[in-house]
C-alpha positions as CSV (number, residue, x, y, z in Angstrom):
1,X,-164.5,-61.1,-66.5
2,X,-164.0,-57.8,-69.1
3,X,-165.9,-57.9,-72.2
4,X,-163.0,-57.5,-74.9
5,X,-165.4,-56.8,-78.2
6,X,-168.3,-55.0,-77.8
7,X,-170.3,-54.9,-81.6
8,X,-172.8,-52.5,-81.8
9,X,-175.6,-52.4,-84.6
10,X,-178.4,-49.5,-85.4
11,X,-181.7,-51.5,-86.4
12,X,-184.6,-49.6,-87.9
13,X,-187.1,-51.5,-89.4
14,X,-184.9,-55.0,-89.5
15,X,-187.0,-57.5,-88.3
16,X,-186.0,-59.6,-91.5
17,X,-182.7,-58.9,-92.3
18,X,-181.3,-58.6,-88.8
19,X,-182.1,-62.2,-87.2
20,X,-179.3,-64.3,-89.8
21,X,-176.7,-61.7,-89.1
22,X,-177.2,-61.8,-85.1
23,X,-176.8,-65.7,-85.4
24,X,-173.5,-65.3,-87.8
25,X,-172.1,-63.0,-84.7
26,X,-173.2,-65.4,-81.9
27,X,-171.8,-68.5,-83.4
28,X,-168.5,-66.5,-84.4
29,X,-167.7,-65.2,-81.0
30,X,-168.5,-68.2,-79.3
31,X,-165.7,-70.0,-81.3
32,X,-163.6,-67.5,-80.3
33,X,-163.9,-68.4,-76.6
34,X,-163.6,-64.5,-75.2
35,X,-165.9,-62.4,-73.4
36,X,-168.0,-60.4,-75.7
37,X,-171.3,-58.3,-76.1
38,X,-173.7,-57.4,-79.0
39,X,-175.7,-54.3,-78.5
40,X,-178.4,-53.5,-81.2
41,X,-180.0,-50.2,-80.8
42,X,-183.9,-50.4,-82.0
43,X,-184.1,-47.0,-83.4
44,X,-187.9,-46.7,-83.1
45,X,-188.7,-49.8,-85.2
46,X,-192.3,-50.1,-86.0
47,X,-192.0,-53.6,-88.1
48,X,-191.6,-56.0,-85.1
49,X,-188.2,-55.6,-84.7
50,X,-188.4,-55.0,-81.2
51,X,-190.4,-58.7,-80.7
52,X,-187.8,-60.4,-82.5
53,X,-185.2,-58.9,-80.4
54,X,-186.7,-59.5,-76.9
55,X,-187.0,-63.2,-78.3
56,X,-183.6,-63.4,-79.1
57,X,-182.6,-61.7,-75.8
58,X,-184.3,-64.1,-73.9
59,X,-182.5,-67.0,-75.1
60,X,-178.9,-65.2,-76.0
61,X,-177.1,-63.6,-72.7
62,X,-174.7,-61.8,-75.1
63,X,-177.5,-59.9,-76.6
64,X,-178.1,-56.1,-74.9
65,X,-181.1,-54.2,-76.6
66,X,-181.1,-50.1,-76.1
67,X,-184.7,-49.0,-77.8
68,X,-185.2,-45.3,-78.7
69,X,-188.9,-44.2,-78.4
70,X,-188.3,-41.7,-81.4
71,X,-186.1,-42.3,-84.3
72,X,-182.6,-40.6,-83.5
73,X,-181.1,-42.0,-87.5
74,X,-178.1,-44.1,-88.0
75,X,-175.6,-41.9,-86.3
76,X,-177.5,-41.3,-83.3
77,X,-178.3,-45.0,-82.9
78,X,-174.4,-46.1,-83.3
79,X,-173.6,-43.3,-80.8
80,X,-175.8,-44.1,-78.4
81,X,-174.8,-48.1,-78.5
82,X,-170.9,-47.0,-78.7
83,X,-171.5,-45.0,-75.5
84,X,-173.4,-47.9,-73.8
85,X,-170.3,-50.4,-74.8
86,X,-168.4,-51.7,-72.4
87,X,-165.6,-53.6,-74.6
88,X,-162.0,-52.8,-75.1
89,X,-162.4,-52.8,-78.5
90,X,-165.8,-51.5,-79.9
91,X,-167.3,-52.6,-83.6
92,X,-170.1,-51.0,-85.5
93,X,-171.6,-53.1,-88.1
94,X,-174.6,-52.6,-90.4
95,X,-178.0,-54.7,-89.5
96,X,-178.1,-55.9,-93.2
97,X,-174.8,-58.1,-92.7
98,X,-173.4,-56.9,-96.1
99,X,-169.9,-57.2,-94.5
100,X,-169.5,-61.1,-92.7
101,X,-168.9,-60.7,-89.0
102,X,-165.5,-62.9,-89.9
103,X,-164.0,-59.8,-91.3
104,X,-163.2,-58.4,-88.1
105,X,-160.0,-60.7,-88.3
106,X,-158.6,-58.4,-91.1
107,X,-159.0,-55.1,-88.9
108,X,-157.4,-57.0,-85.6
109,X,-153.8,-56.4,-86.5
110,X,-154.4,-52.9,-87.2
111,X,-155.5,-52.4,-83.7
112,X,-153.0,-54.5,-82.6
113,X,-150.2,-52.5,-83.9
114,X,-151.4,-49.4,-82.6
115,X,-154.3,-48.0,-84.5
116,X,-156.8,-46.0,-82.9
117,X,-159.6,-46.6,-85.5
118,X,-160.0,-49.3,-88.3
119,X,-162.2,-48.9,-90.9
120,X,-163.2,-51.8,-93.6
121,X,-163.2,-50.4,-97.3
122,X,-165.0,-51.7,-100.3
123,X,-162.5,-49.3,-102.5
124,X,-159.0,-50.6,-101.6
125,X,-157.5,-53.2,-104.3
126,X,-157.2,-56.3,-103.0
127,X,-157.1,-59.6,-104.6
128,X,-158.0,-61.7,-101.7
129,X,-161.6,-59.9,-100.9
130,X,-164.8,-59.4,-102.9
131,X,-167.1,-56.7,-103.2
132,X,-170.3,-57.0,-104.8
133,X,-172.5,-54.3,-105.9
134,X,-174.4,-52.7,-108.3
135,X,-172.8,-50.3,-110.6
136,X,-175.2,-46.9,-109.7
137,X,-174.1,-47.5,-106.2
138,X,-170.2,-48.3,-107.3
139,X,-170.3,-44.9,-109.3
140,X,-172.4,-42.6,-106.3
141,X,-169.8,-44.0,-103.8
142,X,-166.9,-42.4,-105.6
143,X,-168.7,-39.4,-106.3
144,X,-169.1,-39.2,-102.7
145,X,-165.9,-39.6,-101.7
146,X,-164.4,-37.6,-103.9
147,X,-166.6,-34.6,-102.6
148,X,-165.7,-35.4,-99.1
149,X,-162.0,-35.2,-99.8
150,X,-163.0,-31.7,-101.1
151,X,-164.5,-31.0,-97.8
152,X,-161.1,-32.3,-96.1
153,X,-161.2,-36.0,-95.6
154,X,-158.2,-36.7,-97.9
155,X,-156.5,-40.2,-98.2
156,X,-159.6,-42.4,-97.3
157,X,-161.0,-44.3,-100.3
158,X,-164.4,-45.2,-98.4
159,X,-165.7,-43.5,-95.6
160,X,-169.2,-45.3,-95.9
161,X,-168.6,-48.7,-94.8
162,X,-170.6,-49.9,-92.2
163,X,-167.6,-51.5,-90.5
164,X,-165.5,-49.7,-88.3
165,X,-163.5,-50.7,-85.2
166,X,-162.3,-48.5,-82.4
167,X,-160.4,-48.7,-79.2
168,X,-162.3,-48.2,-76.3
169,X,-160.9,-44.8,-75.7
170,X,-160.9,-43.3,-79.4
171,X,-164.5,-44.3,-78.9
172,X,-165.2,-42.3,-76.0
173,X,-163.5,-39.5,-77.4
174,X,-165.0,-39.5,-80.8
175,X,-168.5,-40.8,-80.2
176,X,-169.2,-38.4,-77.1
177,X,-169.2,-35.1,-79.2
178,X,-170.8,-36.7,-82.0
179,X,-173.8,-34.4,-83.3
180,X,-174.5,-35.9,-86.8
181,X,-177.2,-38.2,-86.5
182,X,-178.2,-38.8,-90.0
183,X,-176.3,-41.5,-92.5
184,X,-173.2,-38.8,-92.7
185,X,-172.1,-39.5,-89.3
186,X,-169.0,-41.5,-90.6
187,X,-167.3,-38.7,-92.1
188,X,-167.6,-36.6,-88.8
189,X,-166.0,-39.3,-87.3
190,X,-163.2,-39.6,-89.5
191,X,-162.4,-35.7,-89.2
192,X,-162.7,-35.6,-85.6
193,X,-160.4,-38.4,-85.3
194,X,-157.8,-36.7,-87.7
195,X,-158.2,-33.7,-85.6
196,X,-157.2,-35.6,-82.5
197,X,-154.3,-37.0,-84.2
198,X,-155.6,-40.6,-83.8
199,X,-154.3,-43.1,-86.5
200,X,-156.8,-44.1,-88.7
201,X,-155.8,-47.4,-90.9
202,X,-158.1,-48.5,-93.9
203,X,-158.7,-52.0,-94.7
204,X,-159.7,-54.0,-98.0
205,X,-162.9,-56.3,-96.5
206,X,-165.6,-58.5,-98.2
207,X,-168.5,-56.7,-98.8
208,X,-172.0,-57.8,-100.8
209,X,-174.8,-55.6,-101.3
210,X,-177.7,-56.5,-99.9
211,X,-181.3,-55.6,-101.1
212,X,-183.3,-53.5,-98.9
213,X,-181.0,-50.6,-98.6
214,X,-182.1,-47.5,-96.5
215,X,-179.4,-45.4,-98.4
216,X,-180.7,-43.7,-101.8
217,X,-178.4,-41.5,-103.9
218,X,-181.3,-39.1,-104.9
219,X,-182.9,-39.2,-101.5
220,X,-180.1,-39.5,-98.7
221,X,-177.1,-37.9,-100.7
222,X,-177.5,-34.4,-100.5
223,X,-178.6,-34.5,-97.1
224,X,-175.4,-36.3,-96.4
225,X,-173.4,-33.9,-98.0
226,X,-175.2,-31.0,-96.0
227,X,-174.5,-32.9,-93.1
228,X,-170.5,-33.0,-93.8
229,X,-170.2,-29.5,-94.6
230,X,-171.8,-28.8,-91.0
231,X,-169.9,-31.2,-89.3
232,X,-166.6,-29.7,-90.8
233,X,-167.7,-26.1,-90.3
234,X,-168.0,-27.5,-86.1
235,X,-165.0,-29.2,-86.0
236,X,-163.2,-26.4,-87.6
237,X,-164.4,-23.4,-85.1
238,X,-163.7,-25.8,-82.1
239,X,-160.1,-26.5,-83.4
């Protein structure tokens, strides 16, 4: 039977945070009663993530593990998973489980309505959702999205939430040429989707800040801006 949903999770040293989220995902999709797969891309972890994934895969046939011998970065890991996926619809989500997998139900109506890309958002106002984050991360996110808008990606409140869904056709078209391997890859995806005339829908989702984030305002922020400037130049050159 054809796979309906593929869930892609990039993982770099996630031996502690990933297991409970995986169990949440398995429970959620088993309750739906439809074919699914979970692809975890082990991006050259050194903390036991590989051993943990092998143990889970031995008892859970829905899990597929892709292993990188060398670290490719979050963008590179998500790209590999998305291109290996077989589902009619494809979601990538962060290994920390900041967005509960049940939030997928908020994204599905937009896909059913003809959207090519549906992105979870922590910035859209919605009384039905809760976003729990630290003040400095909230402020940094607003500054980052202001910069992104100045670089040509207007009308999207939150480009960086790690909970995005695609049709199979959109995923193949967007992830194939994706070049940004770091944390700025989300913006390149959305710039490419806009350039291709795809329909993008942003939906508010529940989200809670998790300990152990690998994104730092001071250390990763400047590099992300550089990645976005380069992506903007590449896409503009090929249009």
